[in-house]
N, C-alpha and C positions, 0 to 999 in steps of 0.2 A: 832663412827668410820667414817672416810671418805673412801668410797668404790667406785672404778671406775670399771664398767663392760664394757669391749670392746667386742661387738658382741651381737646384739639383735635377735639372732636365737632362737631355741627352748630352749636350756639350759640357755642362758643369760636372755631371757624374763621370763622364769619360776623362775629363781633365783631372778630376780629383783622384781617380784610380791610378792614373799615370804618375801623378806627383807623389802618391803615397809611398812609393818605393824609396823615396829620397828622405834625407834628414831635414825636412822642412816642417814648420809649424803651420798646419793647414786646418782651417775651419770651413765647413760647408754649411750654409744656412738656407732654409726654405720654409715657406708657410705650411707646406704639406709634409707631415712627419712620415707618411708612407714612402715618399720619395727618398727620404734620408735613411730609412731602415736598411736598404742593401749596402750602404756604405759603412755600417757599424763594424764590420770585420776588417776594415782597412786601417792603416796607420794614420788616422786623422780624427778630428773631432767634428761632431755635427751639432747644429743648434736650430731648433724650430723657432722661426721668427720671420718678420718682414724686413726686407732690405730697405724699405722706405719708412722705417720706424726708428727714430733717434734712440728710443729706449732699447730696442733689440740690437742696434748697432753698438751702442755703448756696452751692452751686456757681454759682448764678445771682444771688447776692447779694439774696435775697428780703428780708432785713432792712432793705435800703435802699430798698425800693419804696414808692411813694406809694399804690398801689392793688393789692391782690391779689384776683384773681377766680377762684374755684374753680367750674368748670362741667363737671366730669366726670359720667359717667352715674350714679355712686354718691353718694347723698345723704350717707351716713355718711362717705365719703372727703372730700367737699367740706367738711363741718363740721370734721373733724379737720385737714384741710389749712389752713383759715382760722385755727384755733386755734394751730397750729404756726407759721404765718407771722406772726401777731400777736405771739407770744412771741419770735420772732426779731427783731422790730422793724418789721414792716410797719405803715404808718400807718393804713390802712383796708382792711377785708376785706369781700368779697361772696361769699356761698355760694348756689349753686342747690340748692333742696330739692324734694321730691316729694310733700309733703302739707301741709295747712294747720294741723296741730297746733302748729307753731312760732309761729303768729300768735295763738294762744290767750292771752289776758291772764293766765290762771291760771299759765302757765309762764314768764311774762316774766322774772321774777327769775332763774330757772335758765338761760334762754337768754342773758341778759346775761353770765353767767359763762363762756360759751363763746368770748368774744372775737370775735364776729361782728358787724360793724357793720350789714350789710344782708343781707336774705334775698330771693332771687329765686325765685318759684314761677311758671314760665311758664304753667302751666295756669290758675292763678288770674288772671293778667294777661289771658289769652284770654277767660275768663269775664266779666271786667269789660268788655272790649272789646265782647263780644256783648251784654251787658246794656245798654251805652250805645247800641248800634245799634238795639236793640228800642225804646228810648225815643225815638229820632229816626230813624224808618224812612225818611225822605226823604234822609238823608245816607249816604254810603259810608264816610266817615272823620270822626272828631270828636276834636279835640285842644284841651284847655284849657291855656292858658299864663298864668303870673303869677296863679295862684289864680282863673282864669276871667275876668280883666280883658280878655284877648284870646282869641278863639276862632278856630280854623282848621277849616274844613269842606271835605271832599272831596265833590263832587257830579258825577254824570254828567248832561250837558246833552242834553235832547231838543228836538224842534222847537217845543214849546209854551213854551219859556223866553223871557222878555222880553228877555234879554240875548243870545240866539243871533244870530249874524251881525253883532253890534255890535262896532265898534272899542272897545278898552278906554278910550280917551280920552272916548268918548261914554257909557260905562257909568255914569259918575258922574251923568249926567243922569237915569238910570233909578233909581239908588240911590246916595246919598252914603255909605252905610254898608257898602260892601263893597270889598275890594281883591283883585282876581284876581292872586294871587301866583305861581301856576304852572299850566301846562296840560299834561296828558298826552294826546298825540295820536299814534296809530299807533306805540305802544311808545316814544315819545320824550318826554322832559320838556322843556318850553319855559319859560324865564323870560321872560314877555312884557313888551312895552313898549306905549306908547300906540297905535301903529299896527297892533298885532296884533288879530285878531278871535277871538271865541269861536264855535266851530263845533259843529254837531250831533254828538253822540257823543263830544265832548271830555269828559275828566274834569278838572274845574278845582278848584283849591285856593284857597279864599277866606278871607281874614282879615277879621274883623268884631269888633264888641263885643257883650257879652252882651245889651244892650238892643235889638238890632236883628236878632236871629236870624229872627224871623218875616218881616221885610222881605226878607232874603236868600233865604229859602225861597220866597217868592212871586216874586221876580225870576227864580229858577231854574225856575219852573213846577212846583214840587213841592207835594205834599199830605201832611200828617202822618196816618198811619193808626194808629189805636189797636190795640194787640196784647192780645188776651184769651186766645188759645190758641196753643200752639206745638208743632210736631212736630219732634223731634230724632232724627236717625239716627246711632247710635253712642253707646254708654253709657260712654265713656271718662272720664278724670278731669275734663276740661273740662265735660262734661255734668253730672257730679256737682257741681262747683263752681257751675255755672249754676243747678241746682236749689236749692242752698243760698242763692244770691244772690237769686233771684226769689221764693223762699218761696211763699206762698199767693196772690201777686198775679196769677199767670198759670197757666192750666190747661196742664199739660205732659204730653205723651206721648213716650216714648222707645222706639225700635225698636233692639234689640240682638240680634246673631246668636248670642252665647255664652249658653247657657241658665244657666250658673252665675252669670255676671255679672248676668243678668236677675233671677235669684232674689235676689242680694245687694242690688241697688238697690231692688227692690220691698220688701224687709224694712226697709231703712234709711229709705226715703221712701214711706210708704204713701199719701200724697196724690198721688204721681206714678204715672201709668199706664205699665206696661211691656208691650211686645209682643215676643215672641221671633220673629225673622225676619230675612231678608236683603232689603235694599231693592233689590237688583238683580233681584228677582223682580217682574216687571211686574204680576202679579195683586195684589200688595200695595198698589199705588197705588190701585186701586179699592176694596179692602177697607178701607183706612184713610181713604177719602174725602179724599185729599190736598188737594183744592181748597177744603175747608172751613176750612182753617187760616189764621190771620193771618200766621204766620211759619213758615218751614222752615229748619232748621239742620242742615247735613251735617258731621259730625265724624268720619267714618271715617278709616282709616289711609291710604287711597289718594286722593291729591289729584284725580286725573282722574275717579274715580268720584264724589267730592264735587261737582265741577264739573258733571258730567252730571246728577246728582241734582237740583241746584238749577235747572238748565235745564228739567228735567221739571216741577219744582214750579212754575216760572214759567209754563210752558205750560198748566198746570192751574189757573192763576189765583191762585196764592199771592202776596200783595202784597210781602212782604219775605222774601228768601232770603239766607242767610249760609253761606259755605263755608270750612272749614279747608283751606288750601292751604299745605302745608309745603315743597313743592318750589319754590324761588325762581324757577326757569325757567318754571313754570306760571303765575306771578302775572300776567305780561303777557298770556297767553292768557285767563286768567280775567277780567281787566279789559276785554278786548275783547268778551267774551260777555255775555249778559244774565243775570248771576249775582247781582249785588248786592254786599253787603259781603264782603270777603275777610279772613280772620284767619290770621296767620302768627306762631307762637310765637317764632321766632328774631328777627324784627323787633321784636316787643314786648319781649322780654328785652333786646335791644340798646338800645332806647330808654330803658328803665328804668336800665340801667347808665350810659348817657350822662348821665342826670340826676344820678346819683350822682357822676359825674366833675365835673359843674358845682359840686356842693357841695364837692368837694375842691380845685378849682382854678378860680377865676373867669375865668381867661384861656381855659379850654377851655369853650366856651359851647354846645356841641351839646346839644340836648335831646331830639330824636326823629329817627327815621330812616324814610324811605320807601325802596322798593326801589332807586331810582336818583336820589334827591334827599335833601337834608337841611334841617332847620329849626334855626336857631340862636338862642339867647338871648345877646345881647351887652350888657355894661354899658359905656356910653360914658364915656370919661375926658377930663379936661381936656387940650386940645391935639389931640385926635383930628381927623383931616381932615374927618370928617362934620359937625363942629360949625362949620366955617368959612363955610358958605354954604347956601343952600336946596338941597334934594335935587335939583332939576332941573338945578342947575349943577355937580353933583359928577362927572358923566360916569362913572356906575357901570358896572362890567363887565357884559356881557350874561349872565354866569354867575350873577348873583344879583340880588335885589331886596330892598329894605327895606319890609316889609309894615305894621308897626305899632310902637307904642312904649307904654311905661307911664311916666307922669311923675307924681310925687307920689301914687302908688297908684292912678291912674286910667288906663284904656286909651284910646288914640287910634289911628286909622288914619293912615298916612303917604301924602302925595301930593307932587307936585312942588314945592308951595309951602311944605312943612314945613321948619322949621329944627330940627335935632336939637341937644339941649343936653347938656352934661356931667351925668352922673347918670341920664340916661334909660336905661331897659332896652328895647332894640329887638329885634324879631323879624326875622330875615333868612332868606329862602328861597334855597337855593344848590344848584347842580348837584353831584352826587356827584363828589368829587375836586377841587373848586374852592374848598374852604374856605380854602385858604391865600391866596386873592386878597383876602380880607377884611383882611389885614394892612396893605394900602395905606391903608385907611380907618379902621381901628380899631387902637389900640396893642396 
């Protein structure tokens, strides 16, 4: 695929780095050459130029691209750039936006005329992620694949888990309905095999089917905690989207340091309680009785402060904590600490764009991204090596594992005795940068 990324900000740069490991024709453009310099050592091209200049778009042959992604800081610039690219001949366009008005059905007809195929609103994606985490307080990550036929759950293992210290080949004796597909241990992702063990404090990624979620939760020693009240620190756009999403189902209080923003939110959402203050003020912990909340969500601009706030909330007895951690380098630290769910807009936006790429090109099967691993959806074709024998005889690379498959619309887990068939849609866990090794097994 020929892909043009307009905007070398945080989302564009992260996306470009992730895609550079694949055999794609990638061009990143930005008006600021300094933003492009860090990308020069990656397998891609850069171009200094404006996304709303016909001359610059023509210079990089935008009209021939399969996917044009506009992720500059300006919503208006992204919309105009996509419209220009589409009129030049780009097959599909994606624009990053900054408000949810574009998703209003009232304006759908007008938006369709803008020649934008997909809209990405990272703050809305983050709110959806947080909402999902509040529904399943025991899980750190939750991904639904193939319309929910297969589920991938990220869980931190404690000493009370039935599967702790068990070899994976023996885990099937505890539960036939889980496949430990990846283990994060001491900042390293492991694609495990049968002789690997699940250890205390591991974060494990489990593939399962929708009918056996409760069995997986019990095997991991987790308890589902109902959420009736939530304390949010930071009244940003994610908080606002979360208030809209949760509606009147949860009692919400927001602590915001900016008095004007406090006033604005209180007028828009009278059912939501607003408190003007700074959560770094230790007296505020006691004033707000932080330990009385079912969930605590830190959405401030500072990742380190968000992490520390969640640790304080945990110490005070809050069952579920969620932190916005936008600095990629802090994610490893956050996962090692007792923080709970971590939300990163860049990873969420990248995952959504990967899904759009799947729709554009069946051979590009990546569907979501973790900080240092990837999960792929692959459609098996006639003659693929994976169809020739049982999985245990394929001698798979240690860099990936086949976790599950969907056949005739129904999800199944994969074990050594599984024979994969043409037409199956399989889910593969893969270490970052090793996606090309799938080529040996899939056409």
